[in-house]
Phi, psi and omega in degrees: 000140179263125182277163177296328177296318177296319180299316181297322179293318180297314182292324177299320178293327181289344185271006182294128180295158180298320184280000175082008179291140183289141175233185183295335185255007185294331180297338181264012183290112187277158179298330182296332177279325181298321183288341178261001180296129182302140182207159174247022181295144182087351181248141183284120177275131180254116177291167181287324186304309179295333177292321176297317177299322179292319179297318180299329183270330190244342184297122184296330178294321176292319180294322178295318177295324178297318179295321178296323178294319179294321179294320180296320178299324181286346181273353185289309184296313180298336185297326181261358182290152173289154171297156178297138179291155179255128177253131180226151179212149181170194179240136181236150177057042178268120178292151182276337189258007183213176177301129192288341192251339187227017177252320182259138184295329185265003178280133181201161172266135190233141169228138184218160180225132180228151182217137176265131177243119179292158181301142183309130178106336183292319181297317179300318179292324178297321179292319180294322175299313178297322181292317178293326174298311179299321180295316178296319177294325175297317176296323176301320178299314180296322177298318179296320178300312184296320181292320178294321178297318178300314181297320182294314181299316182295316179296322180294318179290325176296318179294321177297322178295319179297320180296312184292322178294322177298318180294322176296317178295317181296319179295313180296325178297318178297317178300315181294326178296320177289324172302319180296320177298322179295313180301315180296320179297316180291326180291324182292330180262009175082012181262351182231179181244161178294332180299324178298316181297314182294323179297315178298319178296321179297317180295322178295320176298324176296321177295319178296320178294323178293323178293322176297320180296316179294325178292331177286324183285330189299312179304324179293321177289323177294325179295321177292325177294319178298317181298315180293328179285342183082018178272156174265338179223165180254103184272110174079172181269127182261124179252113181284164175290160172304146183303123179285158177216085178248113181292129182240134179286126181239104173255116187304317184291319179292325177295319180294316176300319178295320179294325180294331185257343187240338186296116181304324179301316178290320179295326178295319177293323175298317177297320179293323176299312179295323178298314182292328175296316176295325177296325176296318178296322181293318179293322177298333175294342181292350172294340184255144186281162171262168184240131171251114179259127186232128177237129181224154180236129183243126180256130184243136177283168174291156178285176180297330178272017178068019175284130182284150176232131180291148173291165184232155179228141183230143178225122180227153174232127179239149178230144171282154180249103182283073183265349185266056185291316186295326185261346186235308189274313184295321174298328178290323177297314180297322178298313182294322177295321178296319179295323178296313179291328174299317177298320177297316179294318177297324178297317179293321178300311182293326177298314179297317180297316181293320177300317180295315180293324177298318180296319181294310184288328175297316179293320177300313179298315184294319179295316178295323178298314178297323179293319177301310182297323181291317180295318185288323188264335189233297191297307179298313175305319180293321180295321180291323174296324177297320179293318179297321178294318178295324178296316178297318181291327179293326180299329181253017175062036178263343173232157180271174184294325181297325178296315177299315182297315181294326178295322178292320178294326177297315176301318179300315181296323179292322178297319176300313179299323180296308182295328177292317178296321177296316177297318180292327177295315179293323177294321177297320177297321177297320176296318181296321177299320177295314183296326180269356177075030178294129180284133177303144184301332182291343179260353181278120180296143179292148180281000000 
């Protein structure tokens, strides 16, 4: 037979809060509950920082963007380089009906060198266009880095949420199992009802179903983590750190200003705008001709009577005639101007979108922060006091078992809401860091 004193001790032990804060019933917390308390002891906890470092080194998307940046840098120097000079050699003015080298006065062997020189200003504009291209691609690389880090952080926080929710469910399941033992004991001695037993069994089944749901979700989150890390397989079980809760001051106007000056996506569009403006100037230069300078040397043999003939040298300058303006140059100018205005419009679109998303994520972070503070300072303490009050009333048979059970489930739901709000707060901060272009700490050089 189970005595009322034993029942009181068991229930008092079951009321221990998740965070270990002492309550009115903590002194009765038995060792049998302590050994079942969820823990990650014996498992290696992996902080977020080394995972970010791994992603920066191994993520193929980052590496591909890095290679693109390197390639763009290599295109700057060739953009302003001169065309290759042309070397020519041959025989000129050779008659068909006689010996080609010593009968006609103008017959000679010739070697020549020619070089094209673009109209002044074209080479500089070509270099500026290539430089702005490389600059935009470099900002695109930084945007890729920031986005991958954002994805990694969100997956890490989601995994942390799954781990903490699993621990909460397991802890609550253990409490409910002991409640079931209490209900069964009272039912066997005629002090309880079968409904109490069935209610406790139902709640335990709910916890088992919740554990199954969390187990189904975990591989999907781990798969996203694998992708962000750049791994092909998932080696071992990754245990994240407990969800952090560091309050950050969020001023919408300062965040927007920081985004305008630091967001790589916007800086890349600014570079593209400048690039397309230079491209317009470059195409307009096509109205002016280029110059082909040719220098040749002609060697002449002696005549048949052994009369010597001096060698000859020639220098010529040729220019192309840009006469096909309507069909060739003006469409290219219109194209470059359209690309320039497109970049301006895209910049405005992205500016508006970033401002809207900053407002959304700022509100999300603020709301979740207030929820966390409310749960920690008011809701959970009050809910736990409710459980303690129900426990005291149950000891003297002033409330039924279902009231006590429902009070415990209320605490469990609030604990789930608390860790969910913490995870959502951290995910909102990760989104804000991406929107404002914050460089990952792993890329910031030490002072």
